[in-house]
C-alpha positions as CSV (number, residue, x, y, z in Angstrom):
1,M,-10.0,4.0,-4.2
2,I,-7.4,6.5,-5.3
3,E,-6.6,5.0,-8.7
4,N,-7.2,2.0,-11.0
5,Y,-4.0,1.0,-12.6
6,K,-3.8,-2.0,-15.0
7,G,-6.7,-3.8,-13.2
8,W,-5.5,-2.9,-9.7
9,D,-7.5,-0.7,-7.3
10,I,-5.0,1.3,-5.4
11,T,-5.9,2.9,-2.0
12,L,-4.3,4.4,1.0
13,N,-4.2,1.7,3.7
14,W,-4.6,4.1,6.7
15,D,-5.6,7.7,7.4
16,N,-2.7,10.2,7.9
17,K,-4.7,12.0,10.6
18,Y,-5.0,8.9,12.7
19,Y,-1.3,8.2,12.2
20,L,-0.4,11.7,13.5
21,K,-2.6,11.3,16.6
22,S,-1.2,7.9,17.6
23,D,1.3,7.7,20.4
24,T,4.8,6.4,19.8
25,S,4.5,3.1,21.5
26,K,5.5,0.1,19.4
27,S,2.0,-1.3,19.4
28,N,0.6,1.8,17.7
29,L,3.2,2.4,15.1
30,F,2.2,1.8,11.5
31,N,4.3,0.0,9.1
32,L,5.2,2.6,6.4
33,K,5.9,-0.2,3.9
34,K,2.1,-1.0,4.1
35,K,0.9,2.6,3.7
36,W,-0.6,1.9,0.2
37,M,-2.5,-1.2,-0.9
38,G,-3.3,-2.5,-4.3
39,V,-6.0,-5.1,-4.8
40,H,-6.3,-7.0,-8.1
41,C,-9.7,-8.0,-9.5
42,N,-8.7,-11.7,-8.6
43,G,-8.3,-10.7,-4.9
44,E,-4.5,-10.6,-4.8
45,K,-3.1,-7.8,-2.6
46,I,0.2,-5.9,-2.7
47,Y,1.5,-3.3,-0.3
48,G,3.9,-0.4,-0.7
49,S,5.2,2.7,0.9
50,S,4.2,5.0,-2.0
51,L,1.9,5.1,-5.0
52,K,5.0,5.0,-7.2
53,E,6.2,1.8,-5.5
54,I,2.9,0.1,-6.0
55,R,2.9,1.0,-9.7
56,H,6.5,-0.4,-9.9
57,I,5.5,-3.6,-8.3
58,I,2.6,-4.0,-10.8
59,D,4.9,-3.2,-13.8
60,Y,7.8,-5.4,-12.7
61,P,6.5,-8.2,-10.5
62,T,9.6,-10.4,-11.0
63,L,11.8,-7.8,-9.3
64,H,9.6,-8.0,-6.2
65,A,8.9,-11.7,-6.0
66,K,9.1,-13.2,-2.5
């Protein structure tokens, strides 16, 4: 866990070292939108490309509703 923000545990979803070692084939590319993951105490998960984006999703959930 990198941070606990308003009841959400925020972590890096993948290791940068592994990402740099991967080849460029489509099957091994990582989705940069899912680099960071937030998990709420009720089990809900959110994904984002940066820590700042995860905090924004937590602060303004109606702007990011699917």
